N, C-alpha and C positions, 0 to 999 in steps of 0.2 A: 594421652591425647595433652595436647598442649596448652597450659590452661591460663596463657595468657594472649591467644590467638583472636584474631578480630575478624569476624564476619564477611566474606568478600563484599557484600552488599554493602555494608557503610562505608569501604572505601573510598575515601574525595577522587579529584580527577589529579591531582597531584601522584597519588599512588598506580593510579593507572598510564600514567606518560611514563614509567618504568618498562614498557614494552618499548614506547621508541627509545629509550636510552640502552638497553639493551640491544637493538638494533644497528645504532650507532656505537656501541663499543665494538661489535662484530666487524664492523666496514672498517673501524680503523684499524683492528687486529689484521684485517688480511691487506689494507693498505700495508700495512707496515711489514709485513711478511714478504707481500710483493717486492716491497721498496729492496728490502734486503736479498732479497734474490735477485732481482735486475742488479744491484748492484755489483756483486760477485761474479755472478757467474755469465749473465748477458755482457757482452763487449758494447761501450755504450761511444760514438753516440745510436741510437735508434731512430731511425726515421721512417713513420704510420704514414702514409701518405705527404700531405706538406707537414705534417709535424713533426718539430725533431724532440727528442727526448734525453736527456742526460740526468742520470742519477749515478750517483758517489756516497761512496760509505762516509759517515760524520767526518769531518778532521781530513780528508784525504784531497788534495787540488782535482780541478779537472783531467780526467784522462790519465792517472797515475795507476790506476788499477790497470788499463790496457798494458802497462809496461813492468807486471810484477809477473815473478814466476809463477807455474800451477802450484811452488812449493809455500810462496809468499801467499798467495789468493789460499789457501786451504788454513795458513793461518789465521789470516787474516775472520777468516769464517769459522773456524772453532774459536776464535778471541772473541767474535761477536755473537756467537751462537749463546750462552749463557744470560747474557742481558734481554733477548728476545727471547728466549723462554720464560725466563723468570715474569718480563712482561707478559706474557701468553696467560701463563698462570695466574697473576696477579688479575685480567681483565676477563679470565673465566672464573676466579671467584667472586668478583664485582657482581658477574651477570646473576652469580648463584645468589647473591643476596638482594639483587634487585627483585628476582622471581618469587624470593621470599616475601618480601616487602608488597607484591601484587598479590599474593596467596594471605598477605594479611597476620601473618607471624614475625612481627615484627620485632618482639624482643626475644624470639625464639632465642633455643642455644646454638643451635645449628647456624643461623641468621646472624647472629655476632660472632661466630667462628668463623665464616665466610665472610664478613667484613674484617676483619681484625687479619684472615689469610691474604684479602686483597690488598690491604693498607701494608703489609708487611714486605708481599713480594714485592709490590710497585718500588716500595723505598728499596727494596734490594737491585730491584733492577736496575733505577737512578745508579746506584752503586757502581752496578757494574757494566754501565755504559757509559762512566766517567772512569771508569778502569780500564776500558779497553782499546781507547787511542796509547795511551802509553805500553801497552803491553803489547799493541800492535807493533807498534815502532819497534820497542826491544825483538820482537820474533821476527821482522822484514829486515832488521840490522844485522840479525844473527844470522838468516839465510841467507842473504846478502845475493845482490844481482849489481852491484857498484855502485848502489844508490844509497844515500843518506837520509834515514827517517828522524824524525825529530820525536821525542821521548820527552810527553809535556802534559803535566795536568791541566783541561780547561775549563774550570766552573761557572756556570754561567748566572746570572741573578734566577732567573724562568728556573733552574736546576734547585737552587737553594730553597725556591720558592715551592715548586714539588714536593722538596721533601718534608718543608713547614707541613706543608697539605698533607703527606700518606702520613704524619706524625702525628695530627690533628684526629683523623679518621682512626686511626690504633687506639687514641685517646677517647674519643666517642665513642669506640667499641668495649671500653674497657667501663666507661659510665652508663652503658647501655646493658651490662652483663651485672653490675653492681643494683642496679635499679632494678633489674628481675629477680636479683637477688634477695632484695629487699622487700620486694611485692611477694615473693613466694613467702620470707619471715614474716610479713606482717599479716599476711592471711590466714594464720592461725590465730592473733589474737581479736580478728575481727567475731 
């Protein structure tokens, strides 16, 4: 049994809020997957009653997907899928971290591992999403349909902030691990 486990009844309202955050993470993930599928599979625009919906992959002009060949669409899906899968993995690991927080196992080894995994996977997802646009352009130009597609990397300040936050969470997980190690080491002296 984990010696650093906190009993569930002692948890404050902040830790009980983890349940709500997990549901928000699930909703975010499902929306991301839905947008990915809509942008590549279903022809745009979509009309649902009086609602007009237009979903395009990031960095592509409105209506561009409709002019792509099947091979180009497939290439777009293949290039975009690794980032989406890595983001999904990161959010799943973050959800497991929050579950462990709710259980009072804040400094448990697997909690720290989940937090590190979430930070690392999300960081890798950001890198993959940034590489998606130029790789997509290269693939579309190679497969050709007469159009020219730009090959450029576009890094925004929001993405740089996400990289910083992910790096910070990775560092916090390392500090948590070191704190756990010191606590176990000092336990023998008391």
